[in-house]
C-alpha positions, 0 to 999 in steps of 0.5 A: 500500499503507497503512503502518501503525506499530508498538509493540513491547516486552517485558512480564512475563507477569504483565501480560497482563491489565492489557495487555489493559484498557489496549489498550481506552484506547488508540487502536490497531487490535490487538495481537499477543502471544507468550510467550518465555522467560516473558516476552511479545513484544508488538507494538501496531499503530496507522494511520499517521495516528495518529502523535500516539498514540504517545507516549502508547502508549509511555509506557503500556507502559512504565507496564506495565514494558515493556522494549526499547520501539520504533516502527516503520513497516509495510507493511498486508499484510505484517502481516495476511499474517503473523498470516494465515500463523498463524492456524488454523481452530479449535472454538468451544463445541459447534456453531461451526468458525471458519476463517480461511481462505476460499480453502482452508477446512478441513472442518468436523468432527463436524459443526460449522457452519462460518463463513469468517472472514477475519482483516480490519482489522474487529473481530469475527474471533472469536478475541477472548474477548469474541466467543467469549462471543457465540458461546456464548451463541448456543448456550443460547438461542432462535434458531431463527427469531428477528429478530436484530440485531447491533450493531457487527456488524465482520466480521459474525461473530455475525450469521452465527453466528445465522443458521447456528443458523436466525435467520430474519432478521438485521440486522447494523449498524455505524457504520463504513462500511468494516466494513460493506464487509468484513461483505458481503464475509465474507457472500459467502464462505460456503460456504451462503448466510447472508442477512444485511441489512448496514446503514451507520449508527447505531440511532438510523437504525432508528427506534422502530418495529423490534423484534427478537426478538435484539439482540446488542451486542459493544462497549466499554461507553463505546459501548454506554451511549449505546445503551442507550435505543436497544437498549430500545426495539429489544428485543421484550418477550420478547426478549433482549439479549446484551451482550459486550465487559466485563472481569470488574472492569465487570460491576457497574457495568454491571449497575447502568447496565442496570437503570436502563435497564430491563434485567435481567440474566438470567445471565452467561457468563465467558471467562478474564477477559471477561464477557457479560450475557444481559439481558430487557426489565424 
């Protein structure tokens, strides 16, 4: 059984957005936040081998005004099991039904499209706002019959969503081989057949002859910037790039980078402090 590190603390409620921004910079697996008496009870998870990062995370939390900061070891199955016990099916947008319990799925209401996404270590269970933004955008752009590339596929949720909406073909790509393994399991448990091709590798490995009508990217800006040249080459002339993983205060800088790479931002979609951009080739 794998061991994980946790850092727990109590933060002022007003620091929730600042915490979300800070977590993007820290080498953490995830974070659990619960409201309690007007404050936030926070648990940050790290891999056991990241013990050297503990001091930095503790210092960062202290900088946000944290009290009662403590570190501990935690068993993988314990925190995942606890998260799964509290995770419940939820509607996303007007079309999707995200269910975290593939072994005991809940029938979706209103003819929604069910996506069974068990909470795992791979990013992309659908619970994060940046993932939800891409799902919302997919409801508003042409998907049926199109070819889709999901860069940084994680659990495969976005590629699966595109297939559920009628995409003709979907490829999920991730540099993390473990994420691809998780995505293959996720594809296998869907209630109806939603084929997704899954590969571990980089966008450069696809070559310059590949072309996709719709490219989905839910990554941090620092991870996206080196890929912009590849993404431009991979996007069909009349295709769309959907870029998420941006905080609202990063939008202007991201649009400038996209313009330099040959993209035109057609519209933006916001959810809380997060933004997704829909882009075309110039």
